[in-house]
C-alpha positions in Angstrom: 8.2 9.0 -62.2 8.8 12.3 -60.4 5.8 12.3 -58.3 6.4 8.9 -57.3 10.1 10.1 -56.6 8.9 12.8 -54.1 6.4 10.4 -52.7 9.6 8.2 -52.0 11.8 10.8 -51.0 8.8 11.7 -48.1 8.2 9.1 -46.2 12.7 8.7 -45.9 12.1 12.1 -44.5 9.4 11.2 -42.0 11.6 8.0 -41.3 14.3 10.3 -41.2 12.7 12.4 -38.0 11.6 9.4 -36.7 14.6 7.9 -36.3 15.9 11.6 -35.1 13.1 11.9 -32.2 15.2 11.5 -28.9 13.5 8.2 -27.3 12.2 9.0 -23.6 13.8 6.3 -20.8 11.8 4.2 -19.4 10.8 3.9 -15.8 10.3 1.8 -13.6 9.5 2.5 -9.3 9.4 1.2 -6.5 7.7 2.2 -3.5 5.6 1.1 -0.2 2.6 0.4 -2.1 1.6 1.4 -5.6 1.3 5.3 -5.8 2.5 5.6 -2.3 6.1 6.5 -0.2 5.7 5.8 3.4 8.0 7.8 5.2 10.2 6.4 7.0 10.5 3.4 3.6 12.8 3.5 1.1 11.8 4.7 -2.3 13.9 3.5 -5.4 13.9 4.6 -9.0 15.2 2.7 -12.1 15.3 2.9 -15.8 17.5 2.5 -18.9 18.2 6.3 -21.2 19.2 5.3 -25.3 21.8 7.0 -25.9 23.5 6.7 -22.0 23.6 10.1 -21.6 23.4 11.7 -17.7 19.7 11.9 -16.0 18.5 14.3 -14.1 16.0 13.3 -11.0 14.0 16.0 -9.9 11.0 15.7 -6.9 8.7 18.3 -6.9 6.5 18.3 -3.9 4.1 19.7 -0.8 6.3 23.1 -0.8 9.7 20.7 -1.2 11.6 20.5 -4.6 15.0 19.4 -5.6 16.7 17.9 -8.4 19.8 15.0 -8.2 22.1 13.9 -11.5 22.6 10.6 -12.0 25.3 9.0 -14.3 23.9 5.9 -15.8 25.9 2.5 -17.0 27.9 1.5 -19.6 24.4 -0.2 -20.4 22.4 3.4 -20.1 20.9 1.8 -16.9 20.9 3.8 -14.2 19.2 3.9 -10.1 18.0 6.3 -8.1 17.2 5.2 -4.7 16.1 8.1 -1.9 16.6 5.8 1.7 14.8 5.7 4.9 16.3 8.9 6.4 15.6 10.9 3.6 11.7 9.7 3.2 11.3 10.8 6.9 11.6 13.9 5.7 9.2 14.0 3.2 6.4 17.0 4.2 3.1 15.0 3.8 1.4 15.0 0.4 1.1 15.0 -3.3 4.6 14.6 -5.1 6.0 14.2 -8.6 9.1 12.2 -9.5 10.3 13.4 -13.2 13.3 11.9 -15.2 14.9 14.2 -17.4 16.4 12.6 -19.9 18.4 14.9 -21.7 17.7 14.5 -25.7 19.6 13.8 -28.8 22.4 16.7 -27.7 23.2 14.6 -24.7 23.0 17.6 -22.2 20.1 19.2 -19.9 19.7 22.3 -21.0 16.7 23.0 -18.2 17.3 23.3 -14.9 15.5 25.8 -11.5 16.8 28.2 -9.9 15.9 29.7 -6.3 16.8 33.2 -5.3 16.8 34.7 -2.3 13.5 35.4 -1.9 12.8 31.6 -2.2 11.1 32.3 -6.0 11.7 29.6 -7.7 12.5 29.9 -11.5 13.0 27.5 -14.5 15.9 28.2 -16.8 17.6 27.0 -20.2 21.2 27.1 -20.5 20.9 30.1 -17.7 18.2 32.0 -18.5 14.5 32.1 -17.5 12.1 30.5 -19.5 9.2 29.7 -17.0 7.7 31.2 -13.1 6.7 28.8 -10.2 6.9 30.7 -7.5 7.8 30.2 -4.4 7.3 26.7 -2.7 3.8 27.9 -1.4 2.8 27.8 -4.7 3.0 23.6 -4.7 1.5 23.2 -1.4 -0.8 21.6 -2.5 -0.8 20.5 -5.9 2.4 19.9 -8.0 0.4 20.0 -11.7 1.0 23.2 -12.0 4.0 23.4 -11.6 4.7 19.9 -13.9 2.7 21.9 -15.9 5.0 24.7 -16.5 7.9 22.1 -16.9 7.0 19.7 -18.9 4.6 22.4 -21.4 7.3 24.6 -21.4 8.4 25.6 -25.2 11.9 26.1 -25.5 13.5 26.7 -29.0 16.2 24.1 -29.3 15.9 22.4 -25.8 15.1 18.5 -26.7 15.1 17.9 -22.9 12.2 15.2 -22.3 10.5 15.0 -18.9 8.7 11.8 -17.7 6.7 12.1 -14.2 4.9 9.7 -12.0 2.8 10.9 -9.7 2.8 9.5 -5.6 0.9 10.3 -2.2 3.6 10.9 0.9 2.2 9.6 3.8 3.2 8.6 7.8 2.5 5.1 8.6 -0.6 3.7 9.1 -2.2 0.6 9.7 -6.0 -0.5 9.4 -8.4 -3.0 10.9 -11.0 -5.4 8.4 -13.1 -6.4 11.3 -14.6 -3.5 12.7 -17.7 -3.4 14.1 -18.3 0.1 16.2 -16.3 2.5 14.5 -17.2 5.2 16.9 -16.4 2.3 19.9 -13.1 1.3 18.0 -14.4 -2.4 18.5 -13.5 -5.2 16.6 -15.2 -8.8 16.0 -16.0 -10.7 19.1 -14.1 -14.1 19.3 -15.5 -17.8 21.2 -12.4 -19.0 23.8 -11.3 -22.3 22.9 -11.5 -21.2 19.0 -8.5 -19.6 16.9 -8.8 -16.1 16.9 -8.2 -14.3 13.2 -7.8 -10.5 12.5 -6.6 -9.4 9.4 -6.2 -5.7 7.6 -4.4 -3.1 5.5 -1.5 -0.7 5.6 0.2 1.4 3.5 3.6 0.2 5.0 5.8 -1.8 2.4 6.7 -5.3 2.2 10.0 -5.1 3.7 8.9 -4.0 6.7 7.7 -5.6 9.5 4.6 -5.0 12.4 4.6 -5.6 15.7 1.5 -7.2 17.8 0.2 -7.0 21.1 -2.7 -8.3 23.2 -3.5 -7.0 26.4 -6.0 -7.3 28.8 -8.1 -3.9 28.7 -8.5 -4.0 32.6 -5.2 -4.3 33.3 -3.6 -3.8 30.4 -1.0 -6.5 30.9 0.1 -7.8 27.6 -0.6 -11.6 27.0 1.0 -12.4 23.9 3.5 -10.4 21.2 4.6 -11.4 17.8 6.3 -9.7 14.8 3.7 -10.6 12.1 5.2 -9.5 8.3 3.2 -6.8 5.8 1.8 -9.0 2.4 1.9 -7.3 -0.8 -1.7 -6.0 -2.0 -3.3 -4.2 -5.2 -3.8 -0.6 -3.5 -2.9 -1.0 -0.2 -0.5 -4.2 2.0 -2.1 -6.9 4.5 -1.7 -8.4 7.5 -3.1 -11.1 9.1 -3.1 -12.0 13.6 -3.1 -15.6 14.2 -3.8 -17.0 17.3 -4.2 -20.6 17.4 -7.0 -22.7 19.4 -7.3 -22.8 22.1 -7.5 -18.8 21.7 -7.7 -16.6 24.8 -9.9 -17.0 28.4 -12.8 -15.3 27.8 -12.7 -11.3 28.8 -11.9 -8.0 27.0 -9.0 -7.8 25.0 -7.3 -4.4 23.1 -5.0 -5.7 20.0 -2.2 -3.0 19.3 -0.1 -3.1 16.2 2.0 -1.1 14.4 5.7 -0.6 12.6 8.6 -2.1 14.6 9.8 1.5 14.6 7.1 3.6 14.4 6.7 6.9 15.3 3.1 7.7 17.6 0.9 8.4 15.0 1.0 4.9 13.2 0.0 3.0 16.6 -3.5 1.7 15.9 -5.5 -0.3 18.9 -8.9 -1.9 19.3 -10.9 -3.7 21.5 -12.3 -6.7 21.3 -14.6 -9.6 23.3 -14.0 -13.1 23.9 -17.2 -14.9 25.2 -17.3 -18.6 26.0 -20.6 -19.5 23.7 -20.9 -18.2 20.6 -24.8 -17.7 21.7 -24.0 -14.4 24.2 -21.8 -13.3 22.0 -23.5 -9.4 21.3 -20.9 -9.0 18.0 -20.9 -12.1 16.1 -23.5 -10.2 13.6 -24.9 -12.3 10.8 -24.7 -15.8 12.1 -28.3 -16.3 13.8 -28.1 -18.7 16.9 -28.7 -22.3 16.5 -30.4 -23.8 19.8 -28.2 -26.0 21.5 -28.9 -29.7 23.5 -28.6 -30.0 27.2 -25.4 -30.5 28.3 -26.9 -34.2 29.9 -28.5 -34.8 26.9 -26.8 -38.2 24.6 -27.7 -38.3 21.3 -27.7 -42.5 21.6 -30.6 -42.3 23.9 -33.8 -42.2 21.5 -31.7 -45.2 19.7 -32.1 -47.6 22.5 -36.1 -46.0 23.0 -36.7 -47.2 19.4 -34.4 -50.5 19.8 -36.6 -51.1 23.6 -40.0 -50.2 21.9 -39.2 -53.0 18.7 -38.1 -55.7 21.5 -40.8 -56.0 23.5 -43.1 -55.1 20.0 -41.9 -58.1 18.8 -42.1 -60.4 22.5 -45.6 -59.4 22.4 -46.1 -60.9 18.3 -44.6 -64.0 19.6 -47.0 -64.7 22.5 -49.7 -63.6 20.6 -48.7 -66.4 17.9 -47.7 -69.2 20.0 -51.7 -68.8 22.3 
């Protein structure tokens, strides 16, 4: 009986222990593409925190550290946004967005401090417990700084840190049908046919790409239009289509990039348009199929055969009458 009571008491204590443990905030992110924040795109972080306590959002990246206080609504939901003008200022590199849940006591006990010399320390209730060093220490990777933050064993501190890693990149556009990377040349096209080019981009689906085709010799714009960014798994996609009859034979330049791009984000590639698929050297992998001369009429052999049958019939009829 005593053993049973002890057993049940242990189970109750274990359950109570789990109940008393603070539950971390549930968090989701909306970036340009999965795990990529493109400079100039808006980035948002949303979540729900049990207990409705105040949340701190830490941003630790390439020579960068900052934190912001976010107050959830009455249902415990919170949202934090980095606007386009703010992401534009982030240096390119690896970043961690860390959500600090205050835990059971509802207080944010851990914070950071940067002194006059630029040295960064982590504090628990105003007392230093870890030294990150200067911003140069987090120039190449943010993992050591996050390790100092999340694995610090501070007595009586119940703050919970949840980190998610992203890469901050400049806007980029890539072509799929590149046949000669050294010449930056795209797959050749045939005059009279539709023209289709595709590619990928790290820009978000809220962005619009500006695409234009120029004559390579004169650099005169033939056609310009805007195309949407389509959601993808690792990178997003774009597709440029010009319906038939396409373009006259010649050399062309396709230029594509965001509507208001920095100079580094515009991409261009050349392509040829030929009158005949047989003389198009860039249609690799498609064997040439012999074509009939333009004067050739496929119905001619049928008339020849019918005529021969008629003549043969007349000869047989004449022979039978004799």
